[in-house]
N, C-alpha and C positions, 0 to 999 in steps of 0.2 A: 462599726457596729453591725449587729446582726440585721439583716434585711436591707442594708444599704447596697446600692449598686456601685460597682467599681467602675470608675471612668478611666479605662485603660486607653493609652494612646493608640491610635490606628495608624497603620503603615500608610504612607502617602501613595496616592494613585500614580502609576507610571504615566508620565505626560507624553512620551513618544513610544507608544506600543509597537508600531511598525518597525521602528529603528531597532528596538531590542529584539523582536522576533526575527528580523532579517539577519542581524549579527549572530544570534544563537543558531539559526538554521544553517547559515554558511559554515559556522564552526562545526556543527554536527556532520554535515556532508563531507567536510574535509578530513574527518576522522578515518575515512576509508574503511568503515565497518563492513564486515561480510554481509551480503544481502540475504543469503539462504543457507540452510543446512540440509543435507541429503536425508531423504526418508530412511535409507538403509542404515545410516548412523543412528537415527532414532530407534529403529527396530533393534539393532544390535546392542546398543549401549543403554538406552532408556527402558525399552520394553523387555528385552530378553536378559540384558545385563544388570538391570536394577540400579544403574548409575543415578545417584540422587542429585547430580549437578544440573539435570534437566528438569524443567517444570513446563508441562505441556498444557496449552490453553487452546481449546477449540472454539472458534468464533462463528461457526455456521448457525443456520436457523435452529431453533430449539428442537423441532421435530426431527431434523436430520441428525443432530447430535444424538438424540435419544435412540434413533434407529441403528446407528453404527458409529463408534468412536474408537480412537486409538487407546488401548488400555493404559490407564493412569492419567488420562487427560481430564482437566476440569473444563467447565463450560462458561463462557461469557459471550453472549450474543453480540455481533458486530455493532448493533445499534446502541449497546450499553458500554462499549469499550472506552468512551470518554468519561464515564461517570467515576468520580473519585471513590465512591463506596465499592466499586468493582476493582479498579486497578490498585488502590491503596493496600490491598491485602496480598499483592504479588510479592514474592520474595526477591530481595535485591542481591542475595548471595547465590542465586542460581541463574542459569540461562533460560530465559522465557522463550519457548518455542511456540510460535503462533501458527495455528492450523486453520485453513479455510477450505474452499472448494478447489481453487486453482492457483493460489499464490498472490492474487491481486489485493484483496482486502487485508490479508495477513501482512503484506508488505507495508500497507498504509498504517496499520495499527502498530507494527513493529517500529516504524519511524516515530510515531507519537510517543509510545511508551519509552523508547530509547531516549528521546529528548527530555522525558521526565526523570531520567536517571536509571532506568532499568536496562539490563542486558537482554534485549529482545531481538529475535530473528525469525524470519518466516521459514516454514518448512517448504522446501522446493516442490512445486507442483500442487501443494495442498493435498487434499484427499485424492486428486487425480494422479498423484505420484505414489499413492498407497494401494490403489485398486482401479480396475476398469469396470467394476460393477456399479451401475448408476444408482442402485439402491444404497450402496455403501457411501458413495460420493455425495449423493443428494443433488447431483447435477450430471452434466454430460462428460463422458470420458474424452481424453485427448483424441482428436481425429487423426487417422492414419492417412488421410488424403493429402496429396501435395498441392498446396495453395498456389494459384497463379493470378496475380494482380499486377497492375501496371506500376512501373517505377520510372523515375527520371533521374538524371545526373546533374541537371542544371541547378546551381546554387541559388536559393531564394534570398534575395536581398532583404536585409533587416531594416526595420524602421525604429523610431524612438517613440515611446509612449509614456504617459504619466504613471507614476507609482500609485499603488492603492492607498486610500486614506481610511485607516481603521478607526472606528469609534469604540472598539473594545476597551473596557476599563478593567484594571486590575492592579493589585499592589505587589504582585510578584510575577516572575516568568511562568510559574505553574498556573496561576490564575488565568493568564493570557492564553496559554496553551490549551487549557481545558475548554475555555469558551470558544476558541477558534476550532478545536477538534469537534466540538458539538456542531458547529456550523458546517464543517467539512463533511461530517457524517451524513448530512442531508443532501449532498451532491452525488449524482449517479457515479459510482466508483469505477465502472468498467462498461465497455460497449463491444458487442460482437462485430466482427469485420463486416458481415453482411448488412448490419444496421448502419454502420458508419458509412459504407459505400452509398447508401441511399440518402444520407444526410451530410455528406462530406462538406458541402458548401456552407454548412452552418457552423463549421469549426475552424479555429486557428490552430494549425498543426505544429507541434513542437517535437522534434526528433532529438532524443537525449543520448543517442549513440556517439561514439567517437567520430571525429571529422572524417577520418579515412573510410569508415564504414558508411557514413552518410554520403560521401562522394561516390561510393560504388553503386548507390541506388537508394532512392527514398521516395516517399509519397509526394506527389506533385503539390507544390506550395508549402511544404514543410520547411521551417527554419531549424537550424541546428544549434542547440545549446547543450553541451555535454553535461551529463547528470551531476557530477561532483561540483560543477561550476554554476549551477542554475540559480543559486541564491545570491550570487555576487550582484552588487547593486547595478553595475553596468549591464548585466545580462537580464535582470528583472525589467529594465527599461526597454528591452526588446519584446516584451510580452504585454499584450493589451489586457487591461483589467476589465473591459466592458464586453469581451467576447468569450464564447465558450471555447475552452482549450481542449485539444485532443493530444494526449501525451503518447509518444511512440518510442519504444525501446527495442532491445534485442528480443525480449520475452516479457514476462509479467512484472519483474521485480524493481528495477531501477525506475522505470516509468511510473510505477505505482507509488513509490516513495516520493518521486518528484511531484506527482499530482497532490499527494497529501501535504507536503510542505508548502507548495504554492497555495493550496486552498487555505491553509492556516495563515497565510500571508494576505489573504483577501481576494485571491483569484478564484476562478470557477473551472476546474480541470477534471476531466475524466480520462480514462486510459483505454487505448485500443487493446482488446483482449489478446494476450500473447504476442503483441508487438509485431515486428517484422517476421518473426517465426511463423505467424499465421497469415502473413501477407504474401510471402514468396517462399519457395523451397530451396533456392540457391544459397548455399552457405556463404559464398563470397559476397553476396548482397546483404544477407542477414548480419554477417560479421560474427556469427556464432553457429554452433551446431543446431540443426532444426530440432523441433520438439520431438522427443522420443515417445512413441505410443506403446512400446513393448514393456508394460509395467508388470512386475512380479507381484502377485497377490499377497498381501500381508494381513495379519490377524486383526480383528476388531472385536470390541465388546458391545453389548446392547443393554440399555436400561431395562430394569424389570417393569417399570411403569413409564409411560410416555410423559414428557414434559408438557405443560400447558403451553400451546403455541403463543409466542409473544412477538413484539415488534422486532424485525430484523431486516437485514439487507437482502436483496435478490441474490440468487446463487451465483457466486463469482469465485 
């Protein structure tokens, strides 16, 4: 009858949220998805070529997006990327290219959106891979200085810790992911090397590089858990849930995705900005090419009127 309320059955609440999130996270990481896409590909194919398979999303602060953005990009501030009313409008038939300052928060958001079923990937270097103009980037260009920080080769012995106990409630994986992503977004996403050196004793360091690169040199005290294996149950037991974690990779990308998935599982992880590439200049220790600071300037657009500044993350 008109006016009567329908008593529709509700989906049962998932009784083991951590177990479901752990299994789905491990499956996601084992897909071996590409972590980044080159800025030059975006310029050639999306901006100049008009290829519609790309969908560009800029997650920087409102005012930085308004000041300079890649032509064709839409804007969703990092602080809003967990909100369903923002991500539900993303196309599932395109590659979502996430753009930030330097690749860190873009990698975290790409992991979250990919676990929701989107084809999301971070643009390599963020806007620091597009320009060296700080007004375009909204932050600091890649340094051309050669970093010199201490490394050790002694393997740090692992210990066993209790797994997180999540009180997150939801009737679906999406429900759980959204709630955990909201919590993850409140954790400092990245820390500069100089700041970490002052506070190193406050962190449990996890190096997500491959064992052979970890063995060549790593930050003193760091334990080694390769990125693709970090959500395996036995490896999660090597990570303390009651300590602040510092994730270290080759550069920005794997460590940032590792931080996001761990935070969604109930840990508290941040990322060493640019990883071992910002710690040392020796390619044999980094296990990869050092950061390139010779960026070719690429075109940007500017809004005719500035956006009203809203909540967003620090420039990363």
